[in-house]
One Martini backbone bead per residue (centre of mass of N, CA, C, O) as a GRO file, in nm:
protein
  180
    1MET     BB    1  -0.685   0.296  -0.462
    2ILE     BB    2  -0.547   0.367  -0.198
    3LEU     BB    3  -0.278   0.443  -0.309
    4ILE     BB    4  -0.365   0.674  -0.501
    5ALA     BB    5  -0.525   0.840  -0.286
    6SER     BB    6  -0.276   0.886  -0.101
    7LEU     BB    7  -0.085   1.025  -0.295
    8ALA     BB    8  -0.279   1.257  -0.394
    9ARG     BB    9  -0.320   1.383  -0.127
   10ALA     BB   10  -0.024   1.458  -0.061
   11ALA     BB   11   0.040   1.597  -0.338
   12GLY     BB   12  -0.200   1.811  -0.303
   13ARG     BB   13  -0.020   1.936  -0.043
   14GLY     BB   14   0.290   1.939  -0.180
   15GLN     BB   15   0.406   1.671  -0.139
   16VAL     BB   16   0.648   1.438  -0.147
   17VAL     BB   17   0.633   1.119  -0.312
   18ALA     BB   18   0.669   0.758  -0.274
   19LEU     BB   19   0.717   0.458  -0.495
   20VAL     BB   20   0.735   0.116  -0.434
   21ASP     BB   21   0.734  -0.110  -0.723
   22ALA     BB   22   0.799  -0.431  -0.718
   23LEU     BB   23   0.618  -0.525  -1.013
   24ASP     BB   24   0.542  -0.296  -1.210
   25ARG     BB   25   0.204  -0.188  -1.169
   26PHE     BB   26   0.204   0.106  -1.233
   27ASP     BB   27  -0.021   0.361  -1.359
   28PRO     BB   28   0.028   0.682  -1.455
   29ARG     BB   29  -0.226   0.753  -1.618
   30MET     BB   30  -0.434   0.671  -1.406
   31ALA     BB   31  -0.321   0.848  -1.177
   32HIS     BB   32  -0.361   1.115  -1.317
   33ASP     BB   33  -0.671   1.081  -1.360
   34ALA     BB   34  -0.692   1.053  -1.030
   35GLY     BB   35  -0.503   1.329  -0.936
   36LEU     BB   36  -0.198   1.277  -0.972
   37THR     BB   37   0.100   1.446  -0.923
   38LEU     BB   38   0.382   1.342  -1.088
   39GLU     BB   39   0.596   1.573  -0.999
   40HIS     BB   40   0.571   1.436  -0.670
   41VAL     BB   41   0.703   1.154  -0.786
   42LEU     BB   42   0.866   0.879  -0.664
   43TRP     BB   43   0.960   0.604  -0.890
   44VAL     BB   44   1.021   0.264  -0.801
   45ARG     BB   45   1.106   0.010  -1.013
   46GLY     BB   46   1.056  -0.308  -1.065
   47ALA     BB   47   1.016  -0.598  -1.175
   48SER     BB   48   0.875  -0.722  -1.475
   49ILE     BB   49   0.662  -0.969  -1.351
   50THR     BB   50   0.552  -1.295  -1.274
   51ALA     BB   51   0.487  -1.428  -0.961
   52GLU     BB   52   0.358  -1.709  -1.019
   53LEU     BB   53   0.620  -1.804  -1.223
   54MET     BB   54   0.824  -1.773  -1.013
   55ARG     BB   55   1.082  -1.827  -0.847
   56PRO     BB   56   1.132  -1.807  -0.500
   57VAL     BB   57   1.410  -1.677  -0.502
   58ARG     BB   58   1.355  -1.437  -0.690
   59LEU     BB   59   1.112  -1.314  -0.530
   60GLU     BB   60   1.275  -1.263  -0.274
   61ASP     BB   61   1.459  -1.061  -0.405
   62VAL     BB   62   1.252  -0.849  -0.498
   63VAL     BB   63   1.144  -0.793  -0.210
   64ARG     BB   64   1.415  -0.713  -0.075
   65ARG     BB   65   1.461  -0.464  -0.277
   66ALA     BB   66   1.206  -0.305  -0.205
   67VAL     BB   67   1.262  -0.286   0.103
   68ARG     BB   68   1.522  -0.134   0.072
   69ALA     BB   69   1.410   0.117  -0.091
   70PHE     BB   70   1.214   0.194   0.144
   71ASP     BB   71   1.434   0.239   0.355
   72LEU     BB   72   1.609   0.459   0.212
   73ILE     BB   73   1.377   0.672   0.177
   74LEU     BB   74   1.317   0.702   0.483
   75ARG     BB   75   1.607   0.793   0.554
   76ALA     BB   76   1.612   1.054   0.365
   77GLY     BB   77   1.374   1.208   0.354
   78GLY     BB   78   1.117   1.447   0.250
   79PHE     BB   79   0.843   1.281   0.281
   80GLY     BB   80   0.505   1.241   0.324
   81LEU     BB   81   0.503   0.965   0.144
   82VAL     BB   82   0.568   0.609   0.170
   83ALA     BB   83   0.534   0.335  -0.074
   84LEU     BB   84   0.459  -0.020  -0.065
   85ASP     BB   85   0.409  -0.240  -0.338
   86LEU     BB   86   0.273  -0.587  -0.257
   87GLY     BB   87  -0.009  -0.677  -0.404
   88ASP     BB   88   0.127  -0.911  -0.610
   89VAL     BB   89   0.248  -1.052  -0.391
   90PRO     BB   90   0.269  -1.322  -0.233
   91ALA     BB   91   0.218  -1.403   0.085
   92ARG     BB   92   0.469  -1.590   0.138
   93ALA     BB   93   0.678  -1.359   0.076
   94VAL     BB   94   0.597  -1.163   0.305
   95ARG     BB   95   0.601  -1.374   0.541
   96ALA     BB   96   0.929  -1.431   0.496
   97LEU     BB   97   0.971  -1.192   0.651
   98PRO     BB   98   1.109  -1.070   0.906
   99ILE     BB   99   1.010  -0.895   1.185
  100THR     BB  100   1.274  -0.713   1.184
  101THR     BB  101   1.195  -0.550   0.930
  102TRP     BB  102   0.956  -0.393   1.046
  103LEU     BB  103   1.092  -0.276   1.292
  104ARG     BB  104   1.316  -0.119   1.141
  105LEU     BB  105   1.113   0.065   0.985
  106ALA     BB  106   0.974   0.187   1.230
  107HIS     BB  107   1.230   0.312   1.346
  108VAL     BB  108   1.312   0.488   1.112
  109ASN     BB  109   1.018   0.644   1.123
  110GLU     BB  110   1.048   0.767   1.392
  111GLY     BB  111   0.952   1.093   1.435
  112ARG     BB  112   0.843   1.138   1.159
  113PRO     BB  113   0.640   1.300   0.900
  114THR     BB  114   0.610   1.019   0.779
  115ALA     BB  115   0.426   0.808   0.578
  116ALA     BB  116   0.388   0.452   0.594
  117LEU     BB  117   0.295   0.238   0.315
  118VAL     BB  118   0.169  -0.096   0.309
  119LEU     BB  119   0.102  -0.327   0.044
  120ALA     BB  120  -0.096  -0.620   0.069
  121GLU     BB  121  -0.265  -0.913   0.074
  122THR     BB  122  -0.149  -0.949   0.362
  123PRO     BB  123  -0.087  -0.920   0.670
  124GLY     BB  124   0.275  -0.818   0.778
  125ALA     BB  125   0.303  -0.527   0.854
  126ARG     BB  126   0.442  -0.473   1.175
  127SER     BB  127   0.395  -0.253   1.455
  128ALA     BB  128   0.363  -0.103   1.765
  129ARG     BB  129   0.185   0.149   1.596
  130GLY     BB  130   0.033   0.011   1.387
  131VAL     BB  131  -0.191  -0.018   1.100
  132SER     BB  132  -0.455  -0.218   0.979
  133ILE     BB  133  -0.598  -0.258   0.653
  134SER     BB  134  -0.881  -0.444   0.551
  135ALA     BB  135  -0.980  -0.517   0.219
  136GLN     BB  136  -1.306  -0.603   0.064
  137ALA     BB  137  -1.465  -0.705  -0.214
  138GLU     BB  138  -1.824  -0.667  -0.303
  139PRO     BB  139  -2.082  -0.741  -0.480
  140VAL     BB  140  -2.331  -0.553  -0.665
  141TRP     BB  141  -2.690  -0.597  -0.706
  142THR     BB  142  -2.959  -0.592  -0.925
  143GLY     BB  143  -3.254  -0.685  -0.885
  144THR     BB  144  -3.527  -0.940  -0.808
  145SER     BB  145  -3.458  -1.137  -1.044
  146PRO     BB  146  -3.272  -1.348  -1.222
  147GLN     BB  147  -3.319  -1.180  -1.490
  148SER     BB  148  -3.242  -0.877  -1.341
  149HIS     BB  149  -2.965  -0.959  -1.260
  150ARG     BB  150  -2.715  -0.701  -1.191
  151PHE     BB  151  -2.426  -0.548  -1.219
  152ALA     BB  152  -2.325  -0.244  -0.997
  153GLY     BB  153  -2.061  -0.328  -0.835
  154MET     BB  154  -1.860  -0.230  -0.555
  155ARG     BB  155  -1.798  -0.323  -0.212
  156LEU     BB  156  -1.629  -0.186   0.061
  157LYS     BB  157  -1.461  -0.380   0.308
  158ASP     BB  158  -1.348  -0.286   0.633
  159ARG     BB  159  -1.055  -0.324   0.859
  160VAL     BB  160  -0.929  -0.206   1.172
  161SER     BB  161  -0.590  -0.291   1.315
  162PRO     BB  162  -0.472  -0.205   1.591
  163GLN     BB  163  -0.249  -0.245   1.846
  164THR     BB  164  -0.398  -0.013   1.999
  165GLU     BB  165  -0.636   0.180   2.136
  166ARG     BB  166  -0.482   0.459   2.093
  167ASP     BB  167  -0.469   0.402   1.758
  168ARG     BB  168  -0.745   0.431   1.683
  169VAL     BB  169  -0.916   0.429   1.359
  170SER     BB  170  -1.126   0.515   1.141
  171PRO     BB  171  -1.189   0.392   0.841
  172GLN     BB  172  -1.278   0.657   0.697
  173ARG     BB  173  -1.019   0.819   0.777
  174ALA     BB  174  -0.800   0.620   0.668
  175ILE     BB  175  -0.892   0.658   0.369
  176ARG     BB  176  -0.946   0.964   0.327
  177ASP     BB  177  -0.689   1.031   0.562
  178PRO     BB  178  -0.379   0.875   0.552
  179VAL     BB  179  -0.167   1.149   0.612
  180SER     BB  180  -0.254   1.296   0.899
   0.00000   0.00000   0.00000
């Protein structure tokens, strides 16, 4: 939901946004229903595969291609937000990318008015001025007795981990207004 909300917020400001969808999990109907203006979205679709059943060599290739597309879009410029969705990619494949990959991407985007957003299962994309937001869902239950115990929804617990104190952002601002 952070991905869709971020894209919708930037597109709502009239900015063109880009999404690199590594494993082709983006649902344009759901995104449209959530308020994303699809006319403002460049959607780069990756291979439609099941990451859990894929050979490691093939998975690394898919991740490498997605990161390369992300890099090229950042270099092209003209986007308010560029997002790389590695959310369903196993953490081992994201951690397999060398730190120089993330440093290169940070350098490419330095001084540009573009927000670069990387979503992954575990923190992996780090830069000297980057901020990591870790989000974990926790179930919320209603009722006081075991018989009346009912699922009421999910509560999002987040943690913001900036690299330096100067870069500290409140979790509420980071989620509500990720592209300002």
